[in-house]
C-alpha positions as CSV (number, residue, x, y, z in Angstrom):
1,M,-7.6,27.5,29.3
2,Q,-6.9,26.8,32.9
3,I,-4.9,23.6,33.3
4,S,-4.1,21.9,36.5
5,I,-1.6,19.1,36.4
6,T,-1.3,16.2,39.0
7,F,1.7,13.9,39.1
8,K,1.2,10.4,40.5
9,N,4.3,8.0,41.1
10,I,6.4,10.4,38.9
11,D,8.5,13.4,39.7
12,S,7.3,16.8,38.6
13,S,9.0,18.0,35.4
14,D,8.9,21.5,33.9
15,A,9.4,19.9,30.4
16,L,6.2,17.7,30.8
17,K,4.4,20.8,32.1
18,S,5.4,22.9,29.1
19,H,4.6,20.1,26.6
20,I,1.0,19.8,28.0
21,H,0.5,23.5,27.9
22,E,1.8,23.7,24.4
23,K,-0.5,20.9,23.2
24,F,-3.6,22.0,24.9
25,D,-3.2,25.8,24.2
26,R,-3.8,24.9,20.5
27,L,-6.9,23.2,21.6
28,D,-8.1,26.3,23.4
29,K,-8.5,28.1,20.0
30,M,-11.1,25.5,19.0
31,L,-13.3,26.0,22.1
32,D,-16.0,28.8,22.3
33,Y,-16.0,29.2,26.1
34,P,-13.2,29.4,28.8
35,A,-12.2,25.8,29.5
36,K,-10.8,24.1,32.6
37,A,-8.7,20.9,32.3
38,N,-7.6,18.5,35.0
39,V,-4.7,16.5,33.7
40,V,-3.3,13.5,35.7
41,L,0.0,11.9,34.7
42,S,0.9,8.6,36.3
43,V,3.2,5.7,35.9
44,E,2.3,2.1,36.7
45,K,5.0,-0.4,36.2
46,L,6.2,0.2,32.6
47,R,3.1,2.1,31.5
48,S,2.7,5.9,31.3
49,I,-0.9,6.9,31.7
50,V,-2.4,10.4,31.1
51,D,-6.0,11.2,32.1
52,I,-7.9,14.4,31.4
53,N,-11.2,15.9,32.5
54,L,-12.2,18.8,30.3
55,H,-15.0,21.2,31.1
56,C,-16.0,23.9,28.7
57,G,-19.6,25.2,29.0
58,K,-21.9,22.3,28.2
59,L,-19.0,20.2,26.9
60,K,-17.5,17.7,29.2
61,I,-14.9,15.3,28.1
62,F,-13.0,12.5,29.8
63,A,-10.2,10.7,28.1
64,K,-7.4,8.5,29.0
65,E,-4.2,7.3,27.1
66,E,-1.5,4.8,27.8
67,S,1.8,4.4,26.3
68,D,4.7,2.0,27.0
69,N,7.2,4.0,29.0
70,N,6.9,7.3,27.0
71,M,4.8,10.0,28.7
72,Y,5.2,12.4,25.7
73,A,3.7,9.9,23.2
74,A,0.8,9.5,25.6
75,I,0.2,13.2,25.9
76,D,0.3,13.5,22.0
77,A,-2.2,10.8,21.5
78,L,-4.5,12.2,24.2
79,S,-4.4,15.7,22.6
80,D,-5.4,14.2,19.2
81,N,-8.2,12.2,20.9
82,I,-9.5,15.4,22.5
83,K,-9.3,17.5,19.3
84,L,-11.3,14.8,17.5
85,Q,-14.0,14.8,20.2
86,V,-14.2,18.6,20.2
87,R,-14.5,18.7,16.4
88,K,-17.1,16.0,16.5
89,Y,-19.1,17.9,19.1
90,K,-18.9,21.2,17.2
91,D,-19.9,19.6,14.0
92,K,-23.0,18.1,15.7
93,Q,-23.9,21.5,17.1
94,R,-23.4,23.2,13.8
95,H,-25.4,20.7,11.9
96,H,-28.2,20.8,14.6
97,L,-28.4,24.5,14.7
98,S,-28.2,25.1,10.9
99,G,-31.5,23.6,10.2
100,D,-30.1,21.4,7.6
101,K,-32.6,18.4,7.7
102,Q,-31.6,16.6,4.6
103,S,-32.7,13.3,5.9
104,I,-36.1,14.6,6.5
105,K,-36.3,16.1,3.1
106,I,-35.1,12.9,1.3
107,N,-37.4,10.7,3.4
108,G,-40.4,13.0,2.7
109,M,-39.7,13.0,-1.0
110,A,-39.4,9.2,-1.0
111,L,-42.7,9.0,0.9
112,E,-44.5,11.4,-1.7
113,S,-43.1,9.5,-4.7
114,S,-44.4,6.1,-3.2
115,E,-47.8,7.6,-2.8
116,I,-47.9,8.7,-6.3
117,I,-46.9,5.3,-7.4
118,D,-49.6,3.6,-5.3
119,E,-52.4,5.7,-6.8
């Protein structure tokens, strides 16, 4: 995963960079295609804000997390949020491509049984 990190109103820190790479390299294993992530770390008054734009094939995710004066907590919450969104996207794709149309089968059977009762 190619990650670009931007710092706004905060000094650049190698510890923050390594923490971001550690969290999002785990996420890279979940993705099917090479990904590109733009991460923006900013501080406004007492809030630490982390934004991410993630592009991977057709998947495009934007997420934003805030924390009270703790950048590491915001990064952790953001990575959990992104993992959840990726997992949800992959489940939708898997369900769509599997041809498993349970709702259609159940509705079709219910329609057939109501026709038998009406006759």
